[in-house]
N, CA, C, O and the ligand as a Tripos MOL2 file, in Angstrom:
@<TRIPOS>MOLECULE
protein
  289   287    73     0     0
PROTEIN
NO_CHARGES

@<TRIPOS>ATOM
      1 N         122.7280   30.7680   32.7350 N.3       1 MET1
      2 CA        123.9570   31.5580   32.7630 C.3       1 MET1
      3 C         123.8920   32.5660   33.9160 C.2       1 MET1
      4 O         122.8680   33.2090   34.1420 O.2       1 MET1
      5 N         125.0190   32.6860   34.6420 N.am      2 ARG2
      6 CA        125.0630   33.6080   35.7880 C.3       2 ARG2
      7 C         126.2990   34.4830   35.6890 C.2       2 ARG2
      8 O         127.3380   34.0320   35.2060 O.2       2 ARG2
      9 N         126.2030   35.7030   36.1300 N.am      3 PRO3
     10 CA        127.4040   36.5530   36.1080 C.3       3 PRO3
     11 C         128.4750   36.0070   37.0410 C.2       3 PRO3
     12 O         128.1630   35.4360   38.0850 O.2       3 PRO3
     13 N         129.7280   36.1810   36.6680 N.am      4 ALA4
     14 CA        130.8220   35.7210   37.5210 C.3       4 ALA4
     15 C         130.8520   36.5310   38.8070 C.2       4 ALA4
     16 O         130.4390   37.6900   38.8420 O.2       4 ALA4
     17 N         131.3460   35.9020   39.8540 N.am      5 GLN5
     18 CA        131.3430   36.5460   41.1660 C.3       5 GLN5
     19 C         132.1510   37.8390   41.1760 C.2       5 GLN5
     20 O         131.7910   38.7960   41.8600 O.2       5 GLN5
     21 N         133.2370   37.8630   40.4200 N.am      6 SER6
     22 CA        134.1040   39.0470   40.4350 C.3       6 SER6
     23 C         133.4280   40.2480   39.7760 C.2       6 SER6
     24 O         133.8290   41.3910   39.9990 O.2       6 SER6
     25 N         132.3920   39.9850   38.9560 N.am      7 LEU7
     26 CA        131.7100   41.0890   38.2820 C.3       7 LEU7
     27 C         130.4780   41.5460   39.0570 C.2       7 LEU7
     28 O         129.8820   42.5760   38.7410 O.2       7 LEU7
     29 N         130.1090   40.7830   40.0610 N.am      8 ARG8
     30 CA        128.9210   41.1340   40.8190 C.3       8 ARG8
     31 C         129.2120   42.3460   41.7010 C.2       8 ARG8
     32 O         130.1850   42.3420   42.4540 O.2       8 ARG8
     33 N         128.3850   43.3740   41.6160 N.am      9 PRO9
     34 CA        128.6640   44.5280   42.4740 C.3       9 PRO9
     35 C         128.3950   44.1770   43.9400 C.2       9 PRO9
     36 O         127.2960   43.7560   44.2980 O.2       9 PRO9
     37 N         129.3930   44.3540   44.7590 N.am     10 ALA10
     38 CA        129.2420   44.0900   46.1870 C.3      10 ALA10
     39 C         129.5670   45.3680   46.9380 C.2      10 ALA10
     40 O         130.3350   46.2060   46.4660 O.2      10 ALA10
     41 N         128.9740   45.5040   48.1060 N.am     11 SER11
     42 CA        129.3320   46.6670   48.9200 C.3      11 SER11
     43 C         129.5800   46.2080   50.3490 C.2      11 SER11
     44 O         129.0150   45.2120   50.8020 O.2      11 SER11
     45 N         130.4120   46.9280   51.0360 N.am     12 TYR12
     46 CA        130.8030   46.6040   52.3990 C.3      12 TYR12
     47 C         130.6210   47.8390   53.2630 C.2      12 TYR12
     48 O         130.4110   48.9360   52.7460 O.2      12 TYR12
     49 N         130.6980   47.6700   54.5630 N.am     13 VAL13
     50 CA        130.6960   48.8180   55.4630 C.3      13 VAL13
     51 C         132.1260   49.0170   55.9450 C.2      13 VAL13
     52 O         132.7390   48.1140   56.5130 O.2      13 VAL13
     53 N         132.6400   50.2060   55.7070 N.am     14 CYS14
     54 CA        134.0010   50.5210   56.1220 C.3      14 CYS14
     55 C         134.0660   50.5760   57.6510 C.2      14 CYS14
     56 O         133.3010   51.3200   58.2660 O.2      14 CYS14
     57 N         134.9650   49.8020   58.2810 N.am     15 PRO15
     58 CA        135.0490   49.7910   59.7500 C.3      15 PRO15
     59 C         135.6340   51.0790   60.3240 C.2      15 PRO15
     60 O         135.5480   51.3130   61.5290 O.2      15 PRO15
     61 N         136.2240   51.9120   59.4760 N.am     16 LEU16
     62 CA        136.8780   53.1230   59.9690 C.3      16 LEU16
     63 C         135.9300   54.3170   59.9990 C.2      16 LEU16
     64 O         136.0760   55.1920   60.8520 O.2      16 LEU16
     65 N         134.9510   54.3710   59.0760 N.am     17 CYS17
     66 CA        134.0350   55.5200   59.0590 C.3      17 CYS17
     67 C         132.5740   55.0730   59.0640 C.2      17 CYS17
     68 O         131.6740   55.9130   59.0540 O.2      17 CYS17
     69 N         132.3230   53.7450   59.0810 N.am     18 ASP18
     70 CA        130.9710   53.1920   59.0510 C.3      18 ASP18
     71 C         130.1980   53.5860   57.7980 C.2      18 ASP18
     72 O         128.9700   53.5010   57.7700 O.2      18 ASP18
     73 N         130.9140   54.0170   56.7670 N.am     19 GLY19
     74 CA        130.2670   54.3830   55.5200 C.3      19 GLY19
     75 C         130.2490   53.2130   54.5540 C.2      19 GLY19
     76 O         130.9970   52.2500   54.7190 O.2      19 GLY19
     77 N         129.3910   53.2980   53.5450 N.am     20 MET20
     78 CA        129.3220   52.2420   52.5520 C.3      20 MET20
     79 C         130.5360   52.2780   51.6400 C.2      20 MET20
     80 O         131.0570   53.3420   51.3020 O.2      20 MET20
     81 N         130.9660   51.1020   51.2570 N.am     21 LEU21
     82 CA        132.1370   50.9850   50.4000 C.3      21 LEU21
     83 C         131.7690   50.0750   49.2390 C.2      21 LEU21
     84 O         131.3550   48.9340   49.4480 O.2      21 LEU21
     85 N         131.9150   50.5640   48.0390 N.am     22 HIS22
     86 CA        131.6070   49.7490   46.8780 C.3      22 HIS22
     87 C         132.8380   48.9410   46.4830 C.2      22 HIS22
     88 O         133.9590   49.4480   46.5060 O.2      22 HIS22
     89 N         132.6180   47.6890   46.1230 N.am     23 ALA23
     90 CA        133.7430   46.7860   45.8230 C.3      23 ALA23
     91 C         134.6040   47.2980   44.6760 C.2      23 ALA23
     92 O         135.7890   46.9750   44.5940 O.2      23 ALA23
     93 N         134.0170   48.0920   43.7960 N.am     24 THR24
     94 CA        134.7770   48.5680   42.6470 C.3      24 THR24
     95 C         135.5630   49.8410   42.9450 C.2      24 THR24
     96 O         136.3730   50.2710   42.1240 O.2      24 THR24
     97 N         135.3340   50.4510   44.1150 N.am     25 SER25
     98 CA        136.0840   51.6580   44.4550 C.3      25 SER25
     99 C         137.4060   51.2880   45.1170 C.2      25 SER25
    100 O         137.6000   50.1460   45.5340 O.2      25 SER25
    101 N         138.3070   52.2510   45.2120 N.am     26 ALA26
    102 CA        139.6160   52.0050   45.8160 C.3      26 ALA26
    103 C         139.4490   51.6760   47.2880 C.2      26 ALA26
    104 O         138.8990   52.4710   48.0500 O.2      26 ALA26
    105 N         139.9260   50.5040   47.6890 N.am     27 HIS27
    106 CA        139.8350   50.1640   49.1000 C.3      27 HIS27
    107 C         140.9650   49.2250   49.4940 C.2      27 HIS27
    108 O         141.7210   48.7580   48.6420 O.2      27 HIS27
    109 N         141.0730   48.9560   50.7670 N.am     28 ALA28
    110 CA        142.1290   48.0860   51.2710 C.3      28 ALA28
    111 C         141.5100   47.0540   52.2020 C.2      28 ALA28
    112 O         140.4310   47.2650   52.7550 O.2      28 ALA28
    113 N         142.2060   45.9380   52.3660 N.am     29 LEU29
    114 CA        141.7450   44.9160   53.2980 C.3      29 LEU29
    115 C         142.4690   45.0760   54.6200 C.2      29 LEU29
    116 O         143.6930   45.2020   54.6570 O.2      29 LEU29
    117 N         141.7080   45.0710   55.7060 N.am     30 LEU30
    118 CA        142.2950   45.1340   57.0380 C.3      30 LEU30
    119 C         142.1490   43.7680   57.7000 C.2      30 LEU30
    120 O         141.1130   43.1180   57.5660 O.2      30 LEU30
    121 N         143.1700   43.3420   58.4030 N.am     31 ALA31
    122 CA        143.1030   42.0830   59.1390 C.3      31 ALA31
    123 C         143.3150   42.3900   60.6150 C.2      31 ALA31
    124 O         144.4550   42.4900   61.0690 O.2      31 ALA31
    125 N         142.2090   42.5420   61.3830 N.am     32 PRO32
    126 CA        142.3500   42.8870   62.8040 C.3      32 PRO32
    127 C         143.1840   41.8560   63.5500 C.2      32 PRO32
    128 O         142.9790   40.6520   63.3980 O.2      32 PRO32
    129 N         144.1140   42.3310   64.3480 N.am     33 GLU33
    130 CA        145.0200   41.4710   65.1250 C.3      33 GLU33
    131 C         145.7210   40.4540   64.2410 C.2      33 GLU33
    132 O         146.0660   39.3630   64.6940 O.2      33 GLU33
    133 N         145.9310   40.8110   62.9750 N.am     34 GLY34
    134 CA        146.6380   39.9130   62.0750 C.3      34 GLY34
    135 C         145.8280   38.6970   61.6630 C.2      34 GLY34
    136 O         146.3700   37.7820   61.0430 O.2      34 GLY34
    137 N         144.5450   38.6650   61.9930 N.am     35 ASP35
    138 CA        143.7010   37.5210   61.6730 C.3      35 ASP35
    139 C         142.9930   37.7610   60.3410 C.2      35 ASP35
    140 O         142.0520   38.5520   60.2710 O.2      35 ASP35
    141 N         143.4410   37.0840   59.2920 N.am     36 VAL36
    142 CA        142.8690   37.3320   57.9660 C.3      36 VAL36
    143 C         141.4340   36.8260   57.8530 C.2      36 VAL36
    144 O         140.7120   37.2300   56.9420 O.2      36 VAL36
    145 N         141.0050   35.9410   58.7730 N.am     37 SER37
    146 CA        139.6240   35.4620   58.7170 C.3      37 SER37
    147 C         138.6510   36.5580   59.1530 C.2      37 SER37
    148 O         137.4550   36.4880   58.8710 O.2      37 SER37
    149 N         139.1870   37.5850   59.8530 N.am     38 LYS38
    150 CA        138.3410   38.7030   60.2920 C.3      38 LYS38
    151 C         138.5400   39.9120   59.4050 C.2      38 LYS38
    152 O         138.2080   41.0320   59.7920 O.2      38 LYS38
    153 N         139.0780   39.6950   58.2190 N.am     39 ARG39
    154 CA        139.4420   40.8510   57.4020 C.3      39 ARG39
    155 C         138.2250   41.6690   56.9920 C.2      39 ARG39
    156 O         137.1340   41.1470   56.7630 O.2      39 ARG39
    157 N         138.4610   42.9750   56.9100 N.am     40 ARG40
    158 CA        137.4000   43.9200   56.5730 C.3      40 ARG40
    159 C         137.8550   44.7780   55.4070 C.2      40 ARG40
    160 O         139.0490   44.9890   55.1960 O.2      40 ARG40
    161 N         136.8810   45.2680   54.6550 N.am     41 HIS41
    162 CA        137.1720   46.1710   53.5630 C.3      41 HIS41
    163 C         137.0260   47.6010   54.0660 C.2      41 HIS41
    164 O         136.0120   47.9530   54.6680 O.2      41 HIS41
    165 N         138.0370   48.4200   53.8190 N.am     42 ALA42
    166 CA        137.9970   49.8130   54.2620 C.3      42 ALA42
    167 C         138.3860   50.7250   53.1120 C.2      42 ALA42
    168 O         139.1650   50.3460   52.2380 O.2      42 ALA42
    169 N         137.8290   51.9440   53.1250 N.am     43 HIS43
    170 CA        138.2040   52.9240   52.0930 C.3      43 HIS43
    171 C         139.6980   53.1680   52.1320 C.2      43 HIS43
    172 O         140.2940   53.2600   53.2050 O.2      43 HIS43
    173 N         140.2970   53.2730   50.9640 N.am     44 MET44
    174 CA        141.7160   53.5910   50.9170 C.3      44 MET44
    175 C         141.9960   54.9190   51.6170 C.2      44 MET44
    176 O         142.9970   55.0560   52.3200 O.2      44 MET44
    177 N         141.1030   55.9020   51.4210 N.am     45 ASP45
    178 CA        141.2860   57.2150   52.0540 C.3      45 ASP45
    179 C         141.2810   57.0990   53.5800 C.2      45 ASP45
    180 O         142.0740   57.7510   54.2580 O.2      45 ASP45
    181 N         140.3870   56.2670   54.1140 N.am     46 CYS46
    182 CA        140.2990   56.0950   55.5670 C.3      46 CYS46
    183 C         141.5510   55.4050   56.0920 C.2      46 CYS46
    184 O         142.0650   55.7620   57.1520 O.2      46 CYS46
    185 N         142.0410   54.4130   55.3480 N.am     47 VAL47
    186 CA        143.2480   53.6930   55.7530 C.3      47 VAL47
    187 C         144.4370   54.6500   55.7860 C.2      47 VAL47
    188 O         145.2210   54.6450   56.7350 O.2      47 VAL47
    189 N         144.5640   55.4620   54.7520 N.am     48 VAL48
    190 CA        145.6730   56.4130   54.6850 C.3      48 VAL48
    191 C         145.5960   57.4030   55.8430 C.2      48 VAL48
    192 O         146.6090   57.7210   56.4650 O.2      48 VAL48
    193 N         144.3860   57.8880   56.1270 N.am     49 ALA49
    194 CA        144.2010   58.8410   57.2210 C.3      49 ALA49
    195 C         144.5400   58.1980   58.5650 C.2      49 ALA49
    196 O         145.1910   58.8200   59.4040 O.2      49 ALA49
    197 N         144.1020   56.9520   58.7710 N.am     50 ALA50
    198 CA        144.3770   56.2560   60.0310 C.3      50 ALA50
    199 C         145.8750   56.0110   60.1970 C.2      50 ALA50
    200 O         146.4140   56.1170   61.2980 O.2      50 ALA50
    201 N         146.5370   55.6830   59.0940 N.am     51 ARG51
    202 CA        147.9750   55.4450   59.1770 C.3      51 ARG51
    203 C         148.7220   56.7330   59.4970 C.2      51 ARG51
    204 O         149.7460   56.7060   60.1800 O.2      51 ARG51
    205 N         148.2130   57.8630   59.0060 N.am     52 ARG52
    206 CA        148.8430   59.1530   59.3240 C.3      52 ARG52
    207 C         148.7320   59.4290   60.8140 C.2      52 ARG52
    208 O         149.6040   60.0710   61.3990 O.2      52 ARG52
    209 N         147.6430   58.9350   61.4380 N.am     53 ARG53
    210 CA        147.4780   59.1040   62.8820 C.3      53 ARG53
    211 C         148.2410   58.0380   63.6620 C.2      53 ARG53
    212 O         148.2450   58.0460   64.8920 O.2      53 ARG53
    213 N         148.8940   57.1090   62.9330 N.am     54 GLY54
    214 CA        149.6650   56.0500   63.5790 C.3      54 GLY54
    215 C         148.7910   54.9530   64.1580 C.2      54 GLY54
    216 O         149.2160   54.2390   65.0670 O.2      54 GLY54
    217 N         147.5670   54.8070   63.6400 N.am     55 GLU55
    218 CA        146.6260   53.8460   64.2260 C.3      55 GLU55
    219 C         146.6100   52.4890   63.5490 C.2      55 GLU55
    220 O         146.0910   51.5180   64.0990 O.2      55 GLU55
    221 N         147.1750   52.4240   62.3610 N.am     56 LEU56
    222 CA        146.9880   51.2060   61.5840 C.3      56 LEU56
    223 C         148.3320   50.6580   61.1050 C.2      56 LEU56
    224 O         148.8540   51.0990   60.0810 O.2      56 LEU56
    225 N         148.8940   49.6950   61.8460 N.am     57 PRO57
    226 CA        150.1820   49.1450   61.4150 C.3      57 PRO57
    227 C         150.0140   48.2670   60.1740 C.2      57 PRO57
    228 O         148.9710   47.6370   59.9990 O.2      57 PRO57
    229 N         151.0120   48.2230   59.3330 N.am     58 THR58
    230 CA        150.9960   47.2630   58.2310 C.3      58 THR58
    231 C         151.2630   45.8820   58.8240 C.2      58 THR58
    232 O         151.6240   45.7570   59.9940 O.2      58 THR58
    233 N         151.0830   44.8520   58.0040 N.am     59 GLU59
    234 CA        151.3050   43.4910   58.4860 C.3      59 GLU59
    235 C         152.7360   43.3380   59.0240 C.2      59 GLU59
    236 O         152.9560   42.7230   60.0670 O.2      59 GLU59
    237 N         153.6930   43.9040   58.3000 N.am     60 ASP60
    238 CA        155.0970   43.8150   58.7190 C.3      60 ASP60
    239 C         155.3130   44.4970   60.0700 C.2      60 ASP60
    240 O         155.9630   43.9480   60.9600 O.2      60 ASP60
    241 N         154.7550   45.7060   60.2090 N.am     61 GLU61
    242 CA        154.9090   46.4520   61.4590 C.3      61 GLU61
    243 C         154.2670   45.7020   62.6170 C.2      61 GLU61
    244 O         154.8000   45.6830   63.7260 O.2      61 GLU61
    245 N         153.1110   45.0790   62.3510 N.am     62 PHE62
    246 CA        152.3970   44.3290   63.3840 C.3      62 PHE62
    247 C         153.2470   43.1440   63.8560 C.2      62 PHE62
    248 O         153.3840   42.9110   65.0570 O.2      62 PHE62
    249 N         153.8160   42.3960   62.8990 N.am     63 ARG63
    250 CA        154.6380   41.2360   63.2540 C.3      63 ARG63
    251 C         155.8370   41.6540   64.0900 C.2      63 ARG63
    252 O         156.1990   40.9720   65.0490 O.2      63 ARG63
    253 N         156.4530   42.7770   63.7270 N.am     64 LYS64
    254 CA        157.6290   43.2570   64.4610 C.3      64 LYS64
    255 C         157.2580   43.6040   65.9040 C.2      64 LYS64
    256 O         157.9890   43.2680   66.8360 O.2      64 LYS64
    257 N         156.1150   44.2790   66.0830 N.am     65 SER65
    258 CA        155.7330   44.6700   67.4470 C.3      65 SER65
    259 C         155.3270   43.4440   68.2560 C.2      65 SER65
    260 O         155.5510   43.4060   69.4660 O.2      65 SER65
    261 N         154.7320   42.4400   67.6100 N.am     66 GLU66
    262 CA        154.3890   41.2000   68.3060 C.3      66 GLU66
    263 C         155.6480   40.5130   68.8180 C.2      66 GLU66
    264 O         155.7050   40.0660   69.9640 O.2      66 GLU66
    265 N         156.6480   40.4350   67.9600 N.am     67 LYS67
    266 CA        157.9110   39.7910   68.3400 C.3      67 LYS67
    267 C         158.5230   40.5120   69.5360 C.2      67 LYS67
    268 O         159.0310   39.8890   70.4680 O.2      67 LYS67
    269 N         158.4600   41.8530   69.4830 N.am     68 ARG68
    270 CA        159.0440   42.6400   70.5610 C.3      68 ARG68
    271 C         158.3230   42.3340   71.8820 C.2      68 ARG68
    272 O         158.9550   42.2070   72.9300 O.2      68 ARG68
    273 N         156.9860   42.2190   71.8130 N.am     69 ARG69
    274 CA        156.2070   41.9620   73.0210 C.3      69 ARG69
    275 C         156.5320   40.5770   73.5880 C.2      69 ARG69
    276 O         156.6750   40.4090   74.7990 O.2      69 ARG69
    277 N         156.6450   39.5950   72.6990 N.am     70 ARG70
    278 CA        156.9260   38.2310   73.1580 C.3      70 ARG70
    279 C         158.3160   38.1170   73.7450 C.2      70 ARG70
    280 O         158.5620   37.2980   74.6300 O.2      70 ARG70
    281 N         159.2450   38.9620   73.2370 N.am     71 GLY71
    282 CA        160.6260   38.8950   73.6980 C.3      71 GLY71
    283 C         160.7950   39.3170   75.1470 C.2      71 GLY71
    284 O         161.7670   38.9440   75.8030 O.2      71 GLY71
    285 N         159.8290   40.1060   75.6480 N.am     72 ARG72
    286 CA        159.9660   40.6210   77.0130 C.3      72 ARG72
    287 C         159.5860   39.6150   78.0740 C.2      72 ARG72
    288 O         159.6550   39.9190   79.2650 O.2      72 ARG72
    289 ZN        135.7520   54.7210   55.2550 Zn       73 ZN73
@<TRIPOS>BOND
     1     1     2 1
     2     2     3 1
     3     3     4 2
     4     3     5 am
     5     5     6 1
     6     6     7 1
     7     7     8 2
     8     7     9 am
     9     9    10 1
    10    10    11 1
    11    11    12 2
    12    11    13 am
    13    13    14 1
    14    14    15 1
    15    15    16 2
    16    15    17 am
    17    17    18 1
    18    18    19 1
    19    19    20 2
    20    19    21 am
    21    21    22 1
    22    22    23 1
    23    23    24 2
    24    23    25 am
    25    25    26 1
    26    26    27 1
    27    27    28 2
    28    27    29 am
    29    29    30 1
    30    30    31 1
    31    31    32 2
    32    31    33 am
    33    33    34 1
    34    34    35 1
    35    35    36 2
    36    35    37 am
    37    37    38 1
    38    38    39 1
    39    39    40 2
    40    39    41 am
    41    41    42 1
    42    42    43 1
    43    43    44 2
    44    43    45 am
    45    45    46 1
    46    46    47 1
    47    47    48 2
    48    47    49 am
    49    49    50 1
    50    50    51 1
    51    51    52 2
    52    51    53 am
    53    53    54 1
    54    54    55 1
    55    55    56 2
    56    55    57 am
    57    57    58 1
    58    58    59 1
    59    59    60 2
    60    59    61 am
    61    61    62 1
    62    62    63 1
    63    63    64 2
    64    63    65 am
    65    65    66 1
    66    66    67 1
    67    67    68 2
    68    67    69 am
    69    69    70 1
    70    70    71 1
    71    71    72 2
    72    71    73 am
    73    73    74 1
    74    74    75 1
    75    75    76 2
    76    75    77 am
    77    77    78 1
    78    78    79 1
    79    79    80 2
    80    79    81 am
    81    81    82 1
    82    82    83 1
    83    83    84 2
    84    83    85 am
    85    85    86 1
    86    86    87 1
    87    87    88 2
    88    87    89 am
    89    89    90 1
    90    90    91 1
    91    91    92 2
    92    91    93 am
    93    93    94 1
    94    94    95 1
    95    95    96 2
    96    95    97 am
    97    97    98 1
    98    98    99 1
    99    99   100 2
   100    99   101 am
   101   101   102 1
   102   102   103 1
   103   103   104 2
   104   103   105 am
   105   105   106 1
   106   106   107 1
   107   107   108 2
   108   107   109 am
   109   109   110 1
   110   110   111 1
   111   111   112 2
   112   111   113 am
   113   113   114 1
   114   114   115 1
   115   115   116 2
   116   115   117 am
   117   117   118 1
   118   118   119 1
   119   119   120 2
   120   119   121 am
   121   121   122 1
   122   122   123 1
   123   123   124 2
   124   123   125 am
   125   125   126 1
   126   126   127 1
   127   127   128 2
   128   127   129 am
   129   129   130 1
   130   130   131 1
   131   131   132 2
   132   131   133 am
   133   133   134 1
   134   134   135 1
   135   135   136 2
   136   135   137 am
   137   137   138 1
   138   138   139 1
   139   139   140 2
   140   139   141 am
   141   141   142 1
   142   142   143 1
   143   143   144 2
   144   143   145 am
   145   145   146 1
   146   146   147 1
   147   147   148 2
   148   147   149 am
   149   149   150 1
   150   150   151 1
   151   151   152 2
   152   151   153 am
   153   153   154 1
   154   154   155 1
   155   155   156 2
   156   155   157 am
   157   157   158 1
   158   158   159 1
   159   159   160 2
   160   159   161 am
   161   161   162 1
   162   162   163 1
   163   163   164 2
   164   163   165 am
   165   165   166 1
   166   166   167 1
   167   167   168 2
   168   167   169 am
   169   169   170 1
   170   170   171 1
   171   171   172 2
   172   171   173 am
   173   173   174 1
   174   174   175 1
   175   175   176 2
   176   175   177 am
   177   177   178 1
   178   178   179 1
   179   179   180 2
   180   179   181 am
   181   181   182 1
   182   182   183 1
   183   183   184 2
   184   183   185 am
   185   185   186 1
   186   186   187 1
   187   187   188 2
   188   187   189 am
   189   189   190 1
   190   190   191 1
   191   191   192 2
   192   191   193 am
   193   193   194 1
   194   194   195 1
   195   195   196 2
   196   195   197 am
   197   197   198 1
   198   198   199 1
   199   199   200 2
   200   199   201 am
   201   201   202 1
   202   202   203 1
   203   203   204 2
   204   203   205 am
   205   205   206 1
   206   206   207 1
   207   207   208 2
   208   207   209 am
   209   209   210 1
   210   210   211 1
   211   211   212 2
   212   211   213 am
   213   213   214 1
   214   214   215 1
   215   215   216 2
   216   215   217 am
   217   217   218 1
   218   218   219 1
   219   219   220 2
   220   219   221 am
   221   221   222 1
   222   222   223 1
   223   223   224 2
   224   223   225 am
   225   225   226 1
   226   226   227 1
   227   227   228 2
   228   227   229 am
   229   229   230 1
   230   230   231 1
   231   231   232 2
   232   231   233 am
   233   233   234 1
   234   234   235 1
   235   235   236 2
   236   235   237 am
   237   237   238 1
   238   238   239 1
   239   239   240 2
   240   239   241 am
   241   241   242 1
   242   242   243 1
   243   243   244 2
   244   243   245 am
   245   245   246 1
   246   246   247 1
   247   247   248 2
   248   247   249 am
   249   249   250 1
   250   250   251 1
   251   251   252 2
   252   251   253 am
   253   253   254 1
   254   254   255 1
   255   255   256 2
   256   255   257 am
   257   257   258 1
   258   258   259 1
   259   259   260 2
   260   259   261 am
   261   261   262 1
   262   262   263 1
   263   263   264 2
   264   263   265 am
   265   265   266 1
   266   266   267 1
   267   267   268 2
   268   267   269 am
   269   269   270 1
   270   270   271 1
   271   271   272 2
   272   271   273 am
   273   273   274 1
   274   274   275 1
   275   275   276 2
   276   275   277 am
   277   277   278 1
   278   278   279 1
   279   279   280 2
   280   279   281 am
   281   281   282 1
   282   282   283 1
   283   283   284 2
   284   283   285 am
   285   285   286 1
   286   286   287 1
   287   287   288 2
@<TRIPOS>SUBSTRUCTURE
     1 MET1         2 RESIDUE 1 A MET
     2 ARG2         6 RESIDUE 1 A ARG
     3 PRO3        10 RESIDUE 1 A PRO
     4 ALA4        14 RESIDUE 1 A ALA
     5 GLN5        18 RESIDUE 1 A GLN
     6 SER6        22 RESIDUE 1 A SER
     7 LEU7        26 RESIDUE 1 A LEU
     8 ARG8        30 RESIDUE 1 A ARG
     9 PRO9        34 RESIDUE 1 A PRO
    10 ALA10       38 RESIDUE 1 A ALA
    11 SER11       42 RESIDUE 1 A SER
    12 TYR12       46 RESIDUE 1 A TYR
    13 VAL13       50 RESIDUE 1 A VAL
    14 CYS14       54 RESIDUE 1 A CYS
    15 PRO15       58 RESIDUE 1 A PRO
    16 LEU16       62 RESIDUE 1 A LEU
    17 CYS17       66 RESIDUE 1 A CYS
    18 ASP18       70 RESIDUE 1 A ASP
    19 GLY19       74 RESIDUE 1 A GLY
    20 MET20       78 RESIDUE 1 A MET
    21 LEU21       82 RESIDUE 1 A LEU
    22 HIS22       86 RESIDUE 1 A HIS
    23 ALA23       90 RESIDUE 1 A ALA
    24 THR24       94 RESIDUE 1 A THR
    25 SER25       98 RESIDUE 1 A SER
    26 ALA26      102 RESIDUE 1 A ALA
    27 HIS27      106 RESIDUE 1 A HIS
    28 ALA28      110 RESIDUE 1 A ALA
    29 LEU29      114 RESIDUE 1 A LEU
    30 LEU30      118 RESIDUE 1 A LEU
    31 ALA31      122 RESIDUE 1 A ALA
    32 PRO32      126 RESIDUE 1 A PRO
    33 GLU33      130 RESIDUE 1 A GLU
    34 GLY34      134 RESIDUE 1 A GLY
    35 ASP35      138 RESIDUE 1 A ASP
    36 VAL36      142 RESIDUE 1 A VAL
    37 SER37      146 RESIDUE 1 A SER
    38 LYS38      150 RESIDUE 1 A LYS
    39 ARG39      154 RESIDUE 1 A ARG
    40 ARG40      158 RESIDUE 1 A ARG
    41 HIS41      162 RESIDUE 1 A HIS
    42 ALA42      166 RESIDUE 1 A ALA
    43 HIS43      170 RESIDUE 1 A HIS
    44 MET44      174 RESIDUE 1 A MET
    45 ASP45      178 RESIDUE 1 A ASP
    46 CYS46      182 RESIDUE 1 A CYS
    47 VAL47      186 RESIDUE 1 A VAL
    48 VAL48      190 RESIDUE 1 A VAL
    49 ALA49      194 RESIDUE 1 A ALA
    50 ALA50      198 RESIDUE 1 A ALA
    51 ARG51      202 RESIDUE 1 A ARG
    52 ARG52      206 RESIDUE 1 A ARG
    53 ARG53      210 RESIDUE 1 A ARG
    54 GLY54      214 RESIDUE 1 A GLY
    55 GLU55      218 RESIDUE 1 A GLU
    56 LEU56      222 RESIDUE 1 A LEU
    57 PRO57      226 RESIDUE 1 A PRO
    58 THR58      230 RESIDUE 1 A THR
    59 GLU59      234 RESIDUE 1 A GLU
    60 ASP60      238 RESIDUE 1 A ASP
    61 GLU61      242 RESIDUE 1 A GLU
    62 PHE62      246 RESIDUE 1 A PHE
    63 ARG63      250 RESIDUE 1 A ARG
    64 LYS64      254 RESIDUE 1 A LYS
    65 SER65      258 RESIDUE 1 A SER
    66 GLU66      262 RESIDUE 1 A GLU
    67 LYS67      266 RESIDUE 1 A LYS
    68 ARG68      270 RESIDUE 1 A ARG
    69 ARG69      274 RESIDUE 1 A ARG
    70 ARG70      278 RESIDUE 1 A ARG
    71 GLY71      282 RESIDUE 1 A GLY
    72 ARG72      286 RESIDUE 1 A ARG
    73 ZN73       289 GROUP 0 **** ****
């Protein structure tokens, strides 16, 4: 018998502060350049702070800016 994967404690390194992030704590998934295969786990607090600085577009915002760039 083995514990299910979802119950296994995992930890990640937050790309925004380089701090440890526990899988059970509040966090968000980031997809650099819209590539979900490169997705990273980041602290929710770090994501909120980065968005306040205007550094982290949501997926919708990213798609809109991509379209604008291609249109030119
Ligand atoms: Zn962080």
